[in-house]
N, C-alpha and C positions, 0 to 999 in steps of 0.2 A: 336306101332305105336300107338298115338291118333286117333281120328277117324277126328279130325280138320287137323290134316298133312295130313291124307290119303285125304281128298277133297282139301287140298293146292295142292296137287300133281297133283289130277287128273285135277285140273282146269289149272293148268301149262303147262298139256301138250294137253288137250284138248280145253282149254279156258272156261271161267266161265258158258257159256250158255249152252255150247255144253257137257260138262262133266255128267252134271245130265241126259240128255237125253241119253248119251251113258250108262250109268250105267244102266239107267231101260229097255233100249234096247237088247242090245250085249250080248250073252251069252258066256261066258268065256270058252274055250277050255278045261282047265285042272280042271274046277270046275263042267262044267254043267249045272252052272245056271248064272243069269245076277249078276252084282257087289251088287244091290239092294237085290237081293235074298241071296246073300253068307252073305252079312252082316246082314241081317234080319234072317237069320238061325243060326248068333252066330261065322260064322269064323272069326277067328282072321283077323284085318285088316291089316297085313303084309302079310299073307297068299293070302289073296287077292289082294293086291299089285304087289306081285309077279306074281299073274295071269295075271294081266292087263298087266305088261312088257313082258310076253312070248308073249301075244298076239299083241302088237302094238310096235312100233318103239319108246320107251322112252329115253330122252336124257340122258348119263351116270350119270350127276349129280343127277338126279332124282332117280337114282335105288338104 
């Protein structure tokens, strides 16, 4: 998954303003880091997206 696709999905779920805030503040349970931390560490965007989907209710069309 391209990074732009990842952020498009994040914004679809959380809204354009809140997505980036959520990504920097909330620690993903399965990864033990925030979205931004995982991406900065080089974790694949698909893996990060799956972790987001595990932590919040994501519409099935975006999973």
